[in-house]
C-alpha positions, 0 to 999 in steps of 0.5 A: 494456508489455503486460499478460497479464491472462488469465494472471494470478491470478483474483479467485477466487484472490485471495479464496480466499487472503484467506479462508484466512488472514484469521482467523489470528493476523496480528500482528507475530510469531506461529506463523501468519505463516510459513504466510501467507508460504509461501502468497504464494510458492505462489499467485504462483509467485514466490520470496519471500526471508524476512528474519528478525529475532529477538525482542529485536533492536533496529534504529533504536530499534525492538525486535522483540517476542516471539512472541505466540499465544493458547492460550485466551481467554474471558469468563464470567459467574457461572454459567460461561456463556461470554459471548465468546471468542477462538474467536468471533473473534480480535479478542476479545483485543488483540494483545500483551495480557498473560495474565490469569485472575481475577475482575473487577468490571463496572467493571474489565472495562469499563475493559479493554474497547473497543467500536465503537458504530457496528457494535454486533454487531462486535468492534473491533480494538485495535492499541495493545497491539502498537504502544505500548511502554508497553502491550505485554505490560504490560496486558490488553485485550479487545473486545466487541460493543456489544450484548453490553456493553449486555446485561452483568449487574452481574457479577462476571465471570471473564476468561481470557487465556492468551497464549503468549510466547517468543522468535521471529522477525519475518518480512519477505517480499520479492519482487524482479523485476529490470529492466534498471536497478537503479533500483527501485520498491517496493510495500509491503503489510501482513500484519497486522490479524487477522480483517480482510479489506479492511484490509491483506489486500486490498492484499497480494492486489492486489500479488500479482496485480501482481507476477505480471503484471510477472513475465510481461513479457519486458522491464522497464526498472526493478526492482520489489519487493514488501515484505510486512511487519507494519505500521510496525515491519516497514518500520522494522526492514527499513530500519534493519537495512541501509539499503543494501537501499533505496539504489536505491529511487526511490519506493514505493506502499503499499496496503490497503483496495482491496476495497471502500469509498466513494471511491478515493484516492491519497494524496500524498507528504510534500512533495506536489511529488515526481515521484510526485505527478506520477504520481498526478496522471496517474492522477487524469486517467485514472481520474476516480473517483480523488481525491487527499488530503494525506500526513497525511490519512485513515489512515497506514501504512508510507508514513509510514516510507518517506517520513519525512525520515530515509529520504526515499523519496517514497511514495504510498498507494492505498486506497478509504476510508472504510468503516464496517466499518473495524477491526472483525470485520465486515470480512469476505471476502464484502464484497470486490468484484471490480470494486474489486480490478480497479480497483486493479489497473488503477490500479497497472498504469497507474502502472507503464506510465507509469514504464516509458515516461516519459523526458527528451528534448532537442532535437538541433538548435540551433534549433526544427525546422521542424514542418510538414516532419515532419507535426508541425505543427497549424494555429493556426486550424483545429487550435487545441488541437493547435497550442497543445499542439505549440507548447508542447512544441517551443518552450516545454517541450522544455528537456532537463530536463522529462520527458514526464509533467511536460509532460503535466501542464503541458498538462493532458492524459494521458501517452498523448495526447502520448507518440506526439508524442515518438515521432514526433520521435524517429523523425525524429531531432529529439529524443533521450532523455537519460540522466536519471532523471525523478524527479531533475528539477525537479518544479515545475509548468511553465506553458504559453503560449497562443500 
């Protein structure tokens, strides 16, 4: 496959998308979500199917919450001076906090307030009210910068959270690019995390560019799908409402926080031994700045839903982590780096290219072929490295049940270092592709022979 990068969305386009929407009320159900999904469609030029789930619907124990929007929210001192408000930043109020308006003591105020001392000038994201069934709309909570808390008087204070709650719809956006085969690779991104740019939104923006690039390919072997969801509950409800929707999905990749951070990571799947883990190992060989980490490490997102034992779709996660602005109002669009967004795009496109090309080959003949007759031989003395590689491919690893990518991993080399050898064997009628899915093959790491 060739990438038409020049025709794709520019970094400026992606950053502008983030700037336009990042301060909106990006929670599970709100008035702002439809405009975000609409703009994904407009910016990419790709049709977005909108799966709608009404408030109160229950799918697999997950209940869609009501629409939650803020009319006004503020904290005032005894003189009526506003100390902080929702106008300052949407993280001032915890999403799905209940409404409250009354006078509170300093002690009570602090019991309902979170801070981030490591970012003393920032509001901290409090996700617990939205995600925790015991807290959602049952209590109230705010965030204040640590430096404001340190300067608070003895009180009392007046707190106002005027939250509008009524029945609405949770929306899951869905972009599908059909391939020659129904087998589907799934990209998953979140639209939630209000007032934050890198966390969630950078992953969505990157996948928008990926989908537009793939849409311009004249030929696709597999089908590619991008799901745009509110974290965790969106994926759970999408699957539980109709499990048939994922019957062709053989793997998924979640991504967020790819705009800046300390180190690149491709998190392993739950088993750590799936075909996608072989894909991740290939990416780590090609991009030497990528680290790998266990499934239950770093931060967890929708890969936990798709790769759970009840669902069983092997799922990787791509992120650049950690970053000190994580879950705070200091996670702003101006910090998003073009080189990091570009790197994420390169990693994912390499992954796609390998998926598209990987195959399982079997020998045509009942004995190993005469290698030197077809210029597929390397001398054991003068071309030692190539000799060992070629010998292992033909005599040891070409068993009809091991894909080219698995063979590359066994040989500790890149996919593109050995794929041309298979093309030469196929061109000379020495091997043929099997009608087999690489991800269904035995994924145990093969050993090689140092002949």
